[in-house]
C-alpha positions in Angstrom: 110.8 195.0 130.1 114.4 194.8 131.4 114.9 192.6 134.1 115.6 195.2 137.0 112.5 196.7 136.2 110.4 193.4 136.5 111.8 192.7 139.7 112.0 196.0 141.5 107.7 196.2 140.3 107.6 193.0 141.8 109.5 193.4 145.1 106.5 196.7 145.5 103.8 194.0 144.7 105.0 191.4 146.7 104.9 193.9 149.4 101.4 194.8 149.1 100.0 191.4 148.8 102.0 190.2 151.7 101.9 192.9 154.4 104.7 192.5 156.7 106.8 190.4 154.7 110.4 190.2 154.4 112.0 191.0 150.5 115.5 189.7 150.4 117.8 190.2 147.3 120.2 187.2 146.4 123.8 187.6 145.4 123.7 185.2 141.9 127.7 185.8 142.9 127.5 183.9 146.3 125.9 181.1 145.1 125.9 180.3 141.4 122.1 180.0 139.8 120.4 181.0 143.5 117.2 182.9 142.9 116.9 186.2 143.0 114.5 186.7 145.5 113.5 185.0 148.9 110.4 185.9 150.6 109.7 186.0 154.4 106.2 185.7 155.4 105.3 184.6 158.9 106.0 180.7 159.2 106.0 180.4 155.6 109.4 181.2 152.5 109.4 181.3 149.3 112.1 182.2 145.8 111.6 183.3 142.8 113.9 183.6 139.9 112.6 186.6 137.8 113.4 186.7 133.9 112.5 189.5 131.6 110.2 187.1 129.6 109.7 183.6 129.0 112.1 183.0 126.8 114.5 184.9 128.7 117.2 181.6 128.4 118.3 179.8 131.8 121.4 180.2 133.9 123.9 177.0 134.9 122.0 175.8 138.2 118.9 177.7 138.2 116.8 174.9 137.2 118.6 172.9 140.1 117.8 175.1 143.2 114.6 176.4 141.9 113.6 172.7 142.0 115.5 171.9 145.0 113.6 174.9 146.6 110.3 174.2 144.9 110.8 170.8 147.0 111.5 172.5 150.4 108.7 175.2 150.4 107.8 177.3 146.9 109.9 178.4 144.3 109.3 179.6 140.1 110.4 180.8 137.8 108.5 184.1 137.1 108.3 186.7 134.2 105.8 188.8 133.4 103.8 186.2 131.0 103.6 184.5 134.2 103.5 187.1 137.0 99.5 186.6 137.6 99.6 182.9 138.1 102.8 182.5 140.1 101.2 185.1 142.7 98.1 183.4 142.8 100.2 180.2 143.1 102.0 182.0 146.1 98.6 183.4 147.8 97.4 180.0 148.1 101.1 178.4 149.1 101.3 181.1 152.0 97.8 180.5 153.4 98.0 177.0 153.6 
């Protein structure tokens, strides 16, 4: 599955799971390694870095920004193999 196709479907799923959320696509050329998506929901936020598979390589700085943003709120790498688990974790985070 292409990453762009996965990301497009993920955005649709996020909007269904979190009605009224805002999903922003970040510009990787602005800050190298910044996660692909920022999800704003109520008074909470999360960042997701989309990958086409669990074996896809990480680009420079991606681990750094995912780790830093996860300390601040919630951030994860997401791919088809872990999508359900990450979305379950995100639902728990947004409920808190």
